[in-house]
N, C-alpha and C positions, 0 to 999 in steps of 0.2 A: 597340534596343528592350524594348519587359519587357510583361509581361502582368499578366495582370489574375486573381485568382480570388477564387470569392465560396463562402461553405459557412454552413450552418445550423449551431448549436450552440447547446443550452439555455440560458437568461439567467444562471441562478444558475453556471456553468461558464464564461458569459464574464464573469460580474463577478470571480469568484475567480483566475481565470487573467490580465484584468486588472488587479488588484491586486499580485498571485503578480510580475509582469514586472515592475511598477512599482517595487518592492521588489525587488528585483534591477537596478532602474537600465537599464530599458529597455517597451518595448512590446512588446505582443501582435502587433502586424505582422511586428515586426522580431524577434521569438524562433519566429516562422513559417517566416521569412527565413531563421533560424539551423538549425532543425532542417534544411528542406529541403535545405542546403549539406551537413551534415553526412549526410543518407542517401546524399547523391551521392558524398561524398569514400569512404564506407564502403562501399558497392552497396548499401547495403540500410538495415534500419533500423539510428540509430545508439546503441541501445540492447537487450536482450534482451527479447524478446515472451513471455512467459508464461500459461498458462491460472490463472487465479484458484484455488486451491486450500479458497477458502471454505466451499466443500461438501466438500468432504476428509475423514475420520472423523480426526483426529488420533492416535488410534489403530491406523491403516490400517498406519504405516510400522515400525511396532514389532513384534518380533517377541515372543512370548508371554511370555518370561524379562522382557525388557525392562517387560513391564505390570506381570507380577508385584514387579519389584525397584523401582518405582515408586511401588506400592503400599502396599508394605509400610517405603519411607520416607514415605506420606502418612499411615500407622496410627501410625507413630513420631513421627511430629511433630506429629500431630494431642493424643500420648496427654505431651507436653512442652506444648501449650498455644498451640502453634504455628498457630495457623487466623484466619482473616480471614471475617467475613460474608459472603454471598455477593454484596448486593446492591454491598457498596464493591469488589468484585472484576469487577463487572460495569464500575460506574462507571468504572474505571481503564483496563476495556477499551476502552468507545467510549471515551474522552480519546483514547488512542495510536491505535485507529485511527480517528478522526474521524466514530461512527456514529451 
């Protein structure tokens, strides 16, 4: 006997996941079946679940000495002309994280 699971997801997420799984040689239904099989085998999620640290301040985990050291290095690199335009950095970040 088999059961049916119905879920509602965003159209964009469905398109992206369908393409991803097709590229991996499977389909979304099979990928969900694999996920459920692995969840049962692991007796939980088959991967680590973490809260996003997007809103966490990047300096929060650093000591004052580490911050001062990084500022010193940044000043030295800037004096040597080792710097980039802000828009280039933002573009790289957007590309890397799909923003």
